[in-house]
C-alpha positions as CSV (number, residue, x, y, z in Angstrom):
1,X,112.7,81.1,-73.8
2,X,112.2,79.7,-77.2
3,X,114.2,76.5,-76.3
4,X,111.8,75.9,-73.3
5,X,108.8,76.1,-75.6
6,X,110.2,73.8,-78.2
7,X,111.1,71.3,-75.5
8,X,107.6,71.4,-74.1
9,X,106.2,70.8,-77.5
10,X,108.2,67.6,-77.8
11,X,107.3,66.4,-74.3
12,X,104.0,68.0,-73.3
13,X,102.8,68.1,-69.8
14,X,99.4,66.4,-69.5
15,X,96.7,67.1,-67.0
16,X,95.3,64.4,-64.7
17,X,92.2,64.1,-67.0
18,X,94.4,63.7,-70.1
19,X,96.6,61.2,-68.4
20,X,93.7,59.1,-67.3
21,X,92.4,59.0,-70.9
22,X,95.8,58.1,-72.3
23,X,96.2,55.2,-69.8
24,X,92.6,54.3,-69.9
25,X,92.4,54.6,-66.1
26,X,90.2,56.6,-63.7
27,X,91.5,59.8,-62.2
28,X,90.9,58.2,-58.8
29,X,93.4,55.4,-59.7
30,X,96.0,58.0,-60.5
31,X,95.3,59.9,-57.3
32,X,95.6,56.6,-55.3
33,X,98.9,55.8,-57.0
34,X,100.3,59.2,-56.2
35,X,99.4,58.8,-52.5
36,X,101.1,55.4,-52.5
37,X,104.1,56.7,-54.6
38,X,103.4,54.2,-57.3
39,X,102.5,54.6,-60.9
40,X,104.1,57.0,-63.4
41,X,106.2,59.9,-62.3
42,X,104.5,63.3,-62.1
43,X,105.2,67.0,-61.8
44,X,103.8,69.0,-59.0
45,X,103.5,72.7,-59.7
46,X,101.9,74.2,-56.7
47,X,98.6,72.3,-56.4
48,X,98.6,71.4,-60.1
49,X,99.6,67.8,-61.0
50,X,101.0,67.2,-64.5
51,X,102.4,64.1,-66.2
52,X,105.1,64.2,-68.9
53,X,104.2,62.1,-71.9
54,X,107.7,60.6,-72.0
55,X,107.2,59.5,-68.3
56,X,104.0,57.8,-69.2
57,X,105.6,56.0,-72.2
58,X,108.5,54.9,-70.0
59,X,106.1,53.7,-67.3
60,X,104.0,51.7,-69.7
61,X,107.2,50.1,-71.2
62,X,108.5,49.2,-67.7
63,X,105.2,47.6,-66.8
64,X,104.7,45.7,-70.0
65,X,104.6,41.9,-69.4
66,X,105.5,39.7,-72.3
67,X,104.8,36.0,-72.5
68,X,108.0,34.4,-73.7
69,X,108.4,30.9,-74.9
70,X,109.0,28.4,-72.1
71,X,112.7,27.9,-71.3
72,X,114.0,24.3,-71.5
73,X,113.9,24.0,-67.7
74,X,110.3,25.1,-67.6
75,X,109.4,22.8,-70.4
76,X,111.0,19.8,-68.6
77,X,109.2,20.7,-65.3
78,X,105.9,20.8,-67.2
79,X,106.6,17.4,-68.8
80,X,107.3,15.8,-65.4
81,X,104.1,17.3,-63.9
82,X,102.0,16.0,-66.8
83,X,103.6,12.5,-66.5
84,X,102.9,12.4,-62.8
85,X,99.2,13.4,-63.3
86,X,98.9,10.6,-65.9
87,X,99.9,7.9,-63.4
């Protein structure tokens, strides 16, 4: 039993309200995502909905968009477009 408690301490289950605050979203958005089976993974315990903090972190990481430097091909395409507009 002690192992289960220490595991829960490291990866707490958050309520819907807590999750909405962590993600800066409305509870209604989380509910809609669950209905559509999108958004972060969740735990259903009877009627209670809980979210693991590690699942939220993984979901945020998977949905993070980074703006990388243009590749050489993108850069060349942009140069051609600019040259065509200048004509």
